[in-house]
C-alpha positions in Angstrom: 0.0 0.0 0.1 3.0 2.3 0.3 6.3 2.5 -0.3 7.5 2.8 2.7 7.1 -0.9 4.0 10.0 -0.4 6.5 7.8 0.7 9.5 4.0 1.5 9.9 2.5 3.2 12.0 -1.1 3.3 13.4 -2.7 5.5 15.4 -6.2 5.9 16.5 -7.8 8.9 17.2 -5.9 10.8 14.8 -8.2 13.0 13.7 -9.0 14.0 16.8 -8.0 17.3 18.8 -4.5 15.5 20.6 -4.8 12.4 17.9 -3.9 15.7 14.3 -1.7 16.9 16.4 0.5 14.0 16.4 -0.5 12.4 13.2 1.5 15.6 11.7 4.1 15.1 14.3 5.0 11.5 13.3 4.4 12.6 9.2 6.2 15.7 9.0 9.2 14.3 11.5 9.6 10.7 9.8 9.1 10.4 6.5 10.5 7.1 6.0 7.7 6.0 8.4 4.2 5.5 6.9 1.7 6.7 9.3 -2.3 5.4 9.0 -4.6 7.0 10.7 -7.4 5.2 11.8 -10.8 7.7 13.0 -14.1 6.5 13.1 -14.7 10.2 12.6 -17.4 10.8 15.7 -18.5 14.5 16.6 -15.0 15.4 16.9 -13.3 13.9 14.4 -12.6 16.0 11.6 -10.2 15.5 8.4 -10.0 19.1 8.3 -7.5 19.3 10.8 -4.9 17.4 8.6 -5.8 18.7 5.1 -2.1 20.3 4.8 -0.8 16.5 5.0 -3.8 14.8 4.0 -1.5 14.1 -0.3 1.2 13.1 1.8 2.7 9.4 0.3 3.6 8.3 3.8 0.3 8.9 5.3 -3.1 6.9 4.6 -6.2 7.3 6.3 -8.5 4.7 7.1 -12.3 5.3 8.6 -13.3 2.6 10.9 -14.0 2.2 14.9 -12.4 0.1 17.1 -15.3 -1.4 18.4 -15.3 -3.0 15.9 -14.2 -6.3 16.0 -14.7 -7.7 12.4 -12.6 -4.5 11.1 -10.5 -4.6 13.1 -8.7 -7.8 12.2 -9.7 -7.3 8.4 -7.5 -4.6 8.6 -4.4 -6.0 10.9 -4.4 -9.2 7.9 -3.7 -6.5 5.2 -1.5 -5.1 7.1 1.6 -5.5 8.9 2.0 -2.4 11.6 5.1 -2.2 14.0 3.8 0.2 16.4 0.2 1.6 17.5 0.4 4.4 19.5 -3.9 4.6 20.9 -5.5 7.7 21.6 -8.4 6.8 19.8 -11.3 7.8 23.1 -14.7 9.5 24.4 -13.0 12.0 26.1 -15.6 15.0 27.6 -16.3 14.3 31.1 -19.7 16.0 30.3 -20.9 13.4 28.1 -20.0 10.9 29.9 -22.5 11.4 32.6 -25.3 12.0 30.4 -24.3 8.5 28.1 -21.8 6.2 30.0 -22.4 3.1 28.3 -20.9 4.5 25.0 -17.5 5.6 27.3 -17.2 1.7 28.4 -18.2 1.0 24.1 -15.1 3.2 23.2 -12.1 3.0 25.9 -12.6 -0.2 27.5 -14.3 -2.9 24.9 -12.6 -1.1 21.9 -8.9 -0.9 23.8 -9.2 -4.4 24.3 -10.2 -5.1 20.8 -7.6 -3.4 19.6 -4.6 -5.2 22.7 -6.5 -8.9 20.8 -5.2 -7.3 17.6 -1.7 -6.2 19.1 -0.8 -9.4 20.2 -0.2 -11.7 16.7 1.4 -7.9 15.7 3.9 -8.7 18.6 4.1 -11.8 18.0 5.5 -11.3 14.8 7.6 -8.2 15.5 9.7 -8.9 18.7 10.7 -4.7 18.3 6.7 -3.7 18.3 5.1 -1.6 20.3 1.8 -0.8 22.0 1.8 3.0 23.1 -1.3 3.6 24.8 -2.5 7.8 25.7 -4.4 7.9 28.7 -5.5 11.1 31.4 -4.5 12.2 34.7 -8.4 12.0 35.7 -7.4 8.1 36.3 -5.7 9.3 39.3 -8.8 11.0 41.0 -8.7 14.7 43.2 -5.8 16.5 44.7 -6.6 18.9 48.0 -5.0 22.2 47.5 -1.7 20.2 47.9 0.9 17.5 46.3 1.3 16.2 42.6 0.4 12.9 40.7 3.2 10.7 40.2 3.7 7.6 38.6 2.8 5.7 41.5 -0.5 7.5 42.3 -3.0 5.0 43.1 -6.2 5.2 40.7 -9.5 7.1 42.5 -11.4 7.9 39.2 -14.5 9.7 40.2 -16.3 9.9 36.4 -17.9 7.5 33.9 -14.8 9.2 31.6 -12.2 8.8 34.2 -13.4 5.5 34.9 -13.3 4.0 31.1 -9.9 5.7 31.1 -9.0 3.5 34.0 -9.9 0.3 32.9 -8.7 0.6 29.6 -4.8 1.4 31.5 -5.8 -1.8 33.9 -6.3 -3.7 30.8 -3.6 -2.7 28.6 -0.8 -3.6 31.3 -2.9 -6.8 32.1 -1.8 -7.9 28.6 1.5 -6.3 29.2 2.0 -9.1 32.9 -0.2 -12.2 31.4 0.8 -12.1 27.5 3.9 -10.0 27.5 2.5 -7.7 25.1 5.3 -4.7 25.1 3.3 -1.6 26.3 3.7 2.0 27.4 1.6 4.0 28.9 1.0 7.6 29.8 -0.9 9.8 31.6 -1.7 13.7 31.3 -2.8 16.8 31.9 -5.6 19.4 29.9 -4.2 20.0 26.5 -4.8 23.2 24.8 -3.9 24.1 21.4 -5.1 24.9 17.2 -8.1 22.7 16.2 -9.5 22.0 19.8 -13.5 21.4 19.2 -15.4 23.8 20.6 -16.9 22.0 23.3 -14.1 22.5 26.4 -13.1 25.1 27.7 -11.0 27.3 26.1 -12.5 27.0 22.4 -15.7 27.1 23.6 -14.9 30.5 25.5 -12.4 31.4 22.8 -16.6 31.2 20.4 -18.5 32.6 23.3 -16.8 35.6 23.2 -16.3 36.8 19.8 -20.3 36.2 19.7 -20.2 37.9 22.9 -22.2 35.2 24.7 -22.1 34.1 28.4 -18.8 32.6 29.6 -19.9 29.4 32.1 -17.9 28.9 34.9 -18.9 25.6 36.9 -19.3 26.4 40.9 -16.9 29.3 41.8 -14.0 28.6 39.6 -11.8 27.5 41.9 -11.2 24.3 40.0 -7.7 24.0 38.8 -6.7 22.2 36.0 -3.0 21.8 34.9 -2.5 23.0 30.8 -0.4 21.7 28.6 0.4 22.9 24.8 -0.8 20.2 22.7 2.1 20.5 20.2 4.2 19.5 23.7 2.3 17.2 24.2 3.0 15.9 20.6 6.6 16.0 21.2 6.7 14.2 24.0 4.1 11.4 22.8 7.3 11.1 20.5 10.1 10.8 23.1 7.6 8.4 24.9 6.9 6.1 22.1 10.9 5.8 20.9 12.7 5.5 24.5 10.9 5.2 26.8 11.1 1.6 28.6 8.6 -1.2 28.0 6.6 -1.5 30.9 6.9 1.7 32.3 4.0 4.8 32.8 5.3 8.5 32.1 3.2 11.3 33.4 3.0 14.2 31.4 2.2 18.1 32.3 2.9 21.8 31.5 3.9 22.6 35.1 1.2 24.5 34.6 -1.4 25.0 37.1 -4.4 27.5 36.8 -7.4 28.0 38.5 -10.3 28.1 36.4 -11.5 31.8 36.7 -7.7 33.1 36.6 -7.8 31.0 33.4 -10.6 32.9 32.6 -9.6 36.1 33.3 -6.7 35.8 31.4 -8.1 34.6 28.1 -10.5 38.1 29.1 -7.7 39.8 28.5 -6.1 38.5 25.6 -9.5 38.3 23.7 -10.0 42.2 24.5 -7.1 43.3 22.9 -7.5 41.0 20.0 -10.6 43.0 19.2 -9.9 46.1 20.4 -12.7 46.0 23.3 -12.7 47.8 26.2 -10.2 46.0 29.0 -12.8 44.4 31.3 -16.0 43.8 28.8 -15.6 39.9 27.8 -15.6 39.6 32.2 -19.3 40.8 31.9 -19.7 37.8 30.0 -19.0 35.2 33.0 -21.2 33.4 34.6 -21.6 31.1 37.6 -23.5 27.8 36.5 -24.4 24.7 38.6 -21.3 22.4 39.3 -21.6 19.6 37.8 -21.5 15.7 39.6 -18.5 14.0 40.6 -16.2 17.4 40.0 -12.4 16.5 40.6 -11.4 20.5 42.4 -7.5 20.1 41.0 -5.6 17.8 39.2 -1.3 18.6 39.6 0.9 16.4 37.4 4.8 15.9 38.9 6.3 15.4 35.3 9.5 14.9 36.9 9.8 11.5 35.4 9.8 11.9 31.8 11.9 15.5 32.0 14.8 13.6 34.1 14.5 10.6 32.0 13.6 11.3 28.7 14.6 15.3 28.3 11.4 16.6 27.8 9.8 19.5 28.7 7.2 22.3 27.8 8.6 24.5 25.2 6.0 27.4 25.7 4.8 29.7 29.4 1.3 29.0 29.7 0.6 32.9 28.5 2.1 32.4 25.9 0.8 29.4 24.5 -2.8 30.4 25.2 -1.9 33.6 22.5 -1.1 31.3 19.9 -4.1 29.6 20.3 -6.2 32.4 20.2 -4.5 33.9 16.9 -4.5 30.6 15.2 -8.3 30.5 15.9 -8.9 34.4 14.7 -6.2 33.2 11.7 -8.6 30.1 11.1 -12.1 31.9 11.1 -13.7 28.9 8.5 -12.4 26.1 10.7 -14.0 27.4 13.3 -17.0 28.1 11.7 -17.6 24.9 9.8 -16.8 22.9 13.1 -19.7 24.9 15.2 -22.0 24.2 12.0 -21.6 20.9 10.8 -20.5 22.2 7.4 -17.2 20.1 8.2 -19.3 16.8 7.8 -19.8 18.1 3.9 -16.2 17.4 3.5 -15.8 14.0 4.7 -18.3 13.5 1.9 -16.0 14.9 -0.9 -13.6 13.0 0.2 -14.2 10.0 1.7 -17.0 9.1 1.0 
C-alpha cells in the first residue's frame, strides 16, 4: 500500500484534537515511516485538521471504529504494523455523565479489541510497541497541595475517568499476562489549535467572539494543569521511541491554573485582540451549577519524563494561550465549519 514498507505506525483517533497533532508531527518528522490514521469520525473527529498532509505519500487515512472487531481483524490481516499509538477515546466528562455506556464501549471494549489484534502483531515483530495514551483524571482529585506521580493510586470519580482507568489496567494486564510490549502516558489538560469548541478554552474563545455567556462551574476555583498540545505531541514522540517497556510517564505542563483565573486571562487576551474595552469580556462570565463528581484539583508531576527522556514544555501558558487565540482568529473558516456542522460535507467530498 506504500513504498514506505519498512516501518508502519497505526495511530488511532488521529482526526481528533490531540491525535491530529500527533499524526502531523510523525508524518512531517519521520518521512520513512508510513503513518496510518484510524478514526471513526465521530463528533470530535475532523479531517479538516489534517488537510495540509492528506496527500503526503507516507500518510493514509482509514475510516473505522475500534469497537468493530471484524473491521480490526481484517485491517490487521492486510497491514503489518510495527507500532500502535492509541489515542482513540470518548473524552468529554459531561458527555460521560449523560451517556456512560458509550464511554465503556469505546474506551474499554475498543481498547481490548485493539489489544487482541496487537498480540498478533507482537508475535511477528519483537520490536513491536503498543503505546496507550491516557489521562491524569484516572488518579482522582487532589487537595490544595501535592502532585500526581506515576505511582499515585487510581481513584477515578467520573464515568469518563473510570473508563480510562479500566483501559489502562487492561493494557498493563496484557503486558503481564501475554508479554505485550507497552508504554502508557497520562497527560494533563491539553489546549491549542484545532480543539473542538465544547472544551473550555475553544468554547470561551468562540463565545467571547459572539458575545455569548461564559459558563463557569461552581465558584471557578477548580484547578487544572494545562499542556500545550504541540508539546504533548513531542512528548509522545519521545515516549514512543525512548520510553522503557512496561513503564508509565506522566506528561504535564508544570502549569496550574484555577478556572476563573484562566478565564480572566483569556478575557484580557480577547479584549486586546478584538479591540474591546478592558474588562468587557469578563462581564460575560456566568457561574453555573456544578457538575456531579467534579474533581477539585489535578496537578501532574512530570519529573520522570523530564529526567529520563529530557522532555519539558516549550512555551509558557501565557504564550501558548496567545498562540491558540491567534490560531482561531486566523482560522475563522475552520471554526465556522465546526460549529455549524459544515465540516461533515468535507468528509463526503473526500472520503465517501
